[in-house]
C-alpha positions in Angstrom: 9.3 37.0 126.3 11.7 38.3 123.7 10.0 40.4 121.0 11.0 38.0 118.3 9.3 35.2 120.2 6.0 37.1 120.5 6.2 37.9 116.8 6.7 34.3 116.0 3.8 33.2 118.2 1.6 35.6 116.4 2.7 34.5 113.0 2.4 30.7 113.6 -1.1 31.2 115.0 -2.1 32.7 111.7 -2.6 29.9 109.1 -1.1 30.6 105.7 -1.1 27.2 104.1 -0.2 26.9 100.4 -2.8 24.7 98.8 0.0 23.2 96.6 -2.4 22.8 93.6 -5.3 21.5 95.7 -8.9 23.0 95.3 -9.3 26.0 97.6 -11.5 24.3 100.1 -9.3 24.4 103.2 -10.1 27.1 105.7 -6.4 27.5 106.5 -5.4 28.1 102.9 -3.6 31.2 101.5 -1.6 34.0 103.1 -4.1 36.8 103.6 -4.2 36.5 107.4 -0.5 37.0 107.6 -0.5 39.8 105.0 -3.1 41.7 107.0 -1.1 41.2 110.2 2.0 42.5 108.4 0.2 45.5 107.0 -0.9 46.5 110.6 2.6 46.0 111.9 4.2 48.3 109.3 1.3 50.8 109.7 2.1 51.1 113.4 5.7 51.7 112.5 4.7 54.5 110.2 6.7 53.3 107.2 5.9 53.4 103.5 4.3 50.1 102.5 3.2 48.6 99.2 0.6 45.8 98.9 1.3 44.0 95.6 -1.5 41.7 94.3 -0.3 38.4 93.0 -3.4 36.2 92.9 -6.8 36.2 94.5 -6.2 36.2 98.3 -2.5 36.4 97.8 -0.6 39.7 98.1 3.1 40.5 98.5 3.7 43.2 101.1 6.8 45.4 100.8 7.9 47.9 103.5 10.7 50.5 103.3 13.1 51.9 105.9 14.6 55.0 104.2 17.2 56.8 106.2 18.3 60.2 104.9 22.0 59.1 104.5 22.0 55.6 103.2 24.8 54.6 100.8 23.7 51.1 100.1 20.4 49.1 100.0 19.5 45.8 101.6 16.5 43.8 100.3 15.3 41.3 102.9 12.9 38.8 101.4 10.8 36.2 103.2 7.8 34.1 102.2 4.5 34.2 104.0 3.2 30.7 103.0 3.8 27.3 104.6 3.3 23.7 103.4 0.1 21.9 104.3 -0.4 20.3 107.8 -1.3 16.8 106.8 0.1 14.2 109.2 1.2 16.6 111.8 1.5 15.2 115.4 1.3 18.6 117.1 -1.2 21.4 117.0 -0.3 23.0 113.6 -1.1 26.6 114.7 -0.7 26.2 118.5 2.7 28.0 118.7 3.3 26.1 121.9 6.7 26.6 123.6 8.5 23.8 125.4 12.2 23.7 126.5 13.0 26.8 124.3 11.4 25.3 121.2 8.4 26.9 119.5 6.3 24.3 117.7 3.9 24.7 114.7 3.6 24.7 111.0 5.9 27.3 109.6 7.7 27.8 112.9 11.0 26.9 111.2 10.1 27.4 107.5 10.0 30.3 107.5 8.1 32.4 110.1 11.2 32.3 112.4 13.1 34.1 109.7 10.2 36.5 109.2 10.0 37.3 113.0 13.8 38.0 112.9 13.5 40.3 110.0 10.5 42.1 111.4 12.1 42.8 114.7 15.4 44.0 113.1 13.4 46.2 110.7 11.4 47.7 113.6 14.6 48.4 115.6 16.0 50.3 112.6 12.9 52.4 112.4 12.5 53.1 116.1 16.2 53.5 117.1 17.3 55.4 114.1 21.0 54.5 114.2 23.4 57.1 113.0 24.5 54.7 110.2 22.1 52.4 108.4 21.5 50.9 105.0 18.2 51.5 103.2 16.2 48.3 104.0 13.4 47.0 101.8 11.5 44.2 103.5 9.6 42.1 101.0 7.1 39.5 102.3 6.1 37.3 99.3 3.6 34.6 98.6 3.6 31.1 97.0 7.3 30.2 97.6 6.4 26.6 98.6 4.8 25.8 95.2 5.3 27.9 92.1 7.3 31.0 93.2 4.6 33.4 92.0 5.3 36.0 94.7 9.0 36.5 94.0 8.5 36.4 90.3 5.9 39.2 90.6 8.4 41.1 92.8 11.3 41.0 90.4 9.1 42.0 87.5 7.9 45.1 89.2 9.0 48.7 88.7 9.6 48.8 92.4 12.4 46.3 92.2 13.9 48.0 89.2 14.1 51.1 91.2 15.8 49.2 94.1 18.3 47.7 91.7 19.2 51.2 90.4 21.0 52.0 93.7 24.8 51.9 93.5 25.1 49.0 96.0 22.2 46.7 96.5 22.2 43.2 98.1 19.6 40.7 99.1 19.3 38.4 102.1 16.6 35.7 101.7 15.2 34.1 104.9 15.3 30.3 105.1 16.5 28.0 107.9 20.3 27.9 107.6 21.3 27.5 111.3 22.6 31.1 111.2 25.1 30.3 108.5 25.4 31.7 105.0 24.1 29.7 101.9 25.7 31.1 98.8 24.7 28.5 96.2 21.9 26.1 95.6 20.3 24.0 92.9 17.3 25.2 90.9 14.2 23.3 90.0 12.0 22.8 86.9 8.8 20.7 87.0 6.6 19.7 84.1 4.4 16.9 82.8 5.0 14.2 80.2 1.8 12.8 78.8 1.1 9.7 76.6 -2.2 9.5 74.5 -4.2 6.5 73.5 -7.7 5.4 72.6 -10.3 4.3 75.2 -12.6 1.3 74.9 -14.3 -1.2 77.1 -11.8 -3.4 79.0 -13.5 -6.6 77.7 -12.2 -5.8 74.3 -8.8 -4.1 75.0 -7.6 -4.9 71.4 -9.9 -2.2 70.2 -8.1 0.5 72.2 -4.7 2.0 72.7 -3.5 1.7 76.3 -1.8 5.0 77.2 -0.5 3.5 80.5 1.3 0.7 78.6 2.9 3.4 76.4 4.0 5.3 79.4 5.6 2.1 80.7 7.8 2.2 77.6 8.9 5.8 78.3 9.7 5.3 82.0 12.8 3.1 81.6 14.1 5.5 79.0 13.6 8.5 81.3 15.4 6.6 84.0 18.3 6.0 81.6 18.3 9.7 80.7 18.4 10.6 84.4 21.5 8.4 84.9 23.3 9.9 82.0 22.4 13.4 83.2 23.8 12.8 86.7 27.0 11.3 85.2 27.7 14.1 82.7 26.6 17.3 84.4 28.2 18.2 87.8 29.0 21.3 89.8 32.0 21.5 92.1 29.8 22.7 95.1 26.4 21.3 94.3 27.1 17.9 92.8 25.2 16.4 89.8 22.1 17.7 88.0 19.3 15.3 88.7 15.9 14.2 87.2 13.2 12.3 89.0 9.6 11.1 88.2 7.5 11.9 91.3 3.9 11.2 90.3 1.9 9.2 87.8 -1.8 9.2 87.0 -4.0 8.0 84.1 -7.2 6.5 82.9 -10.8 6.9 84.2 -11.8 3.5 85.5 -10.5 0.0 85.9 -12.9 -1.4 83.2 -11.9 1.2 80.6 -8.7 1.1 78.5 -7.0 4.4 79.4 -6.6 7.0 76.7 -4.2 9.1 78.7 -1.4 8.8 81.3 0.7 11.6 82.8 3.8 11.8 84.9 5.3 14.7 86.8 9.0 15.3 86.4 11.3 17.2 88.9 14.6 18.3 87.4 17.2 19.9 89.6 19.4 22.5 87.9 23.0 23.6 88.2 24.2 27.2 87.9 24.2 28.4 84.3 21.4 26.1 83.1 18.4 27.7 81.4 15.2 26.4 83.2 13.1 27.0 80.1 15.4 24.8 77.9 15.4 21.8 80.1 12.0 20.1 79.1 13.0 20.4 75.5 16.2 18.6 76.1 14.4 15.6 77.5 11.8 15.7 74.7 14.5 15.7 72.0 16.3 12.8 73.6 13.1 10.7 73.9 12.1 11.4 70.3 15.3 9.7 69.1 14.5 6.5 71.1 10.7 6.1 71.6 8.9 4.0 68.9 7.0 6.0 66.4 3.6 4.5 67.2 3.7 6.0 70.8 2.2 9.4 71.0 3.6 11.6 73.8 4.3 15.3 74.6 5.9 17.5 77.2 4.0 20.4 78.8 5.4 23.8 79.5 7.0 24.0 83.0 4.5 24.7 85.8 7.4 25.5 88.1 10.7 27.2 87.2 13.4 28.3 89.6 17.0 28.9 88.5 20.0 27.8 90.4 21.8 30.2 92.7 25.4 30.8 91.6 28.1 31.6 94.2 29.5 34.2 91.9 28.6 37.9 92.5 27.7 37.7 96.2 31.3 37.9 97.6 31.0 41.4 99.1 27.7 40.5 100.7 29.0 37.3 102.2 31.9 39.2 103.7 29.6 41.7 105.3 27.1 39.2 106.6 30.0 37.0 107.8 31.3 39.9 109.9 27.8 40.4 111.4 27.4 36.8 112.3 30.9 36.7 113.9 30.0 39.8 116.0 27.0 38.0 117.4 27.8 34.3 117.6 31.6 34.2 117.1 32.1 32.4 113.8 30.3 31.4 110.6 30.5 29.0 107.6 29.5 29.5 104.0 27.7 26.5 102.5 26.0 25.2 99.3 22.7 23.3 99.5 20.6 21.1 97.2 17.2 22.7 97.7 15.9 25.9 96.0 14.9 29.3 97.4 13.7 32.7 96.2 17.3 33.9 96.3 18.1 32.6 92.8 15.2 34.5 91.2 16.4 37.7 92.9 20.0 37.1 91.9 18.8 36.5 88.3 17.2 39.9 88.4 20.6 41.5 89.0 20.8 41.7 92.8 23.5 39.6 94.5 21.7 37.4 97.1 22.5 34.9 99.8 20.3 32.8 102.1 20.3 33.2 105.9 18.1 32.5 108.8 17.4 30.7 112.1 16.4 27.1 112.3 17.5 23.9 110.7 16.2 22.7 107.3 15.9 19.2 108.8 12.9 20.6 110.8 11.2 22.2 107.9 7.9 20.5 106.7 8.1 17.9 109.5 5.2 16.4 111.5 6.4 18.2 114.6 8.1 21.3 113.1 9.9 23.5 115.7 12.5 26.2 116.0 14.8 27.3 118.9 13.5 30.7 119.9 16.9 31.9 121.1 18.2 31.4 117.6 15.5 33.6 116.2 16.6 36.4 118.5 20.2 35.9 117.5 19.2 36.1 113.8 17.5 39.4 114.4 20.6 40.8 116.1 22.7 39.6 113.1 20.5 41.3 110.6 20.5 44.6 112.6 24.3 44.4 112.7 24.4 43.9 109.0 22.2 46.9 108.3 24.2 49.2 110.5 27.6 48.0 109.4 30.4 50.5 108.4 
């Protein structure tokens, strides 16, 4: 068994499910099992390691390969968490291998990328190649929900010190089929709430129905989404988008509801300010919603900027050469989903996304990854770190 396959088996068998806002009642929730495994792994290598608390039971773990003569720095970043296991048709943590495919939650997204990075990092430490970049391997938490881990990472003194090096680049692990992703959309999510007055449903005229008021807002929001897609477009990424994904309200069927709330998902293009986006919708609605309807927008509960293709040209050239050396050719692509790369790039470190696996297999009921591809990814990362 290739070392990357054994690492991947170990990682998939360790549940690290992100509760995604649910109460912390699931036995498989949070990343602490994986974090402890990683801490032992790096301790056995004898490298400097920092455990960075983010939230209860959720710590980033950062390890350092620090050769004496390194003239550039590579930040490898990978998240420890997975999405929940609801509806899976395979053993979520079985890590069973069949026809070269390892199955389980997180196998593709993104423990395959983690196994590739761990093995490449271990090779650098053990083999001590004559030429190597300084490599910082950051294993973060909460990428699948609110990006707390990478936000904590970029705010730390540790990352400011990394950024101070003359040449610093970042590779963020996600399933890209061993190709380079240099641009992606960002995401902002927040709530819009309407308020009313409750009363017994036998006398609805005594109350104010917040759900009816939300029904007035929804067609307007749909119109806004259409105008947004028609007027804001990026050459590589297409249009900015807005979507209403959830609605809830009221307390019981026999009570006129005094509240109704929707969740909005807004996909950003490079250059857009995530914090400004909810206010743009709010201002647009205030010009069109009847004055008797009370509504408000919350602060964003998720904020991730878009990844611009600008600034990562040198890194793309180096990583492209490493991919070509191992598999013969490569492509550079833009994708619609978000990753930690944009937060790292926003902190001043040019970043791209790279890893084994296909995004089409991420979060699926029978998630899997090709184990040979994981080994190739590790070889590519090693080539990158030892490149002239």
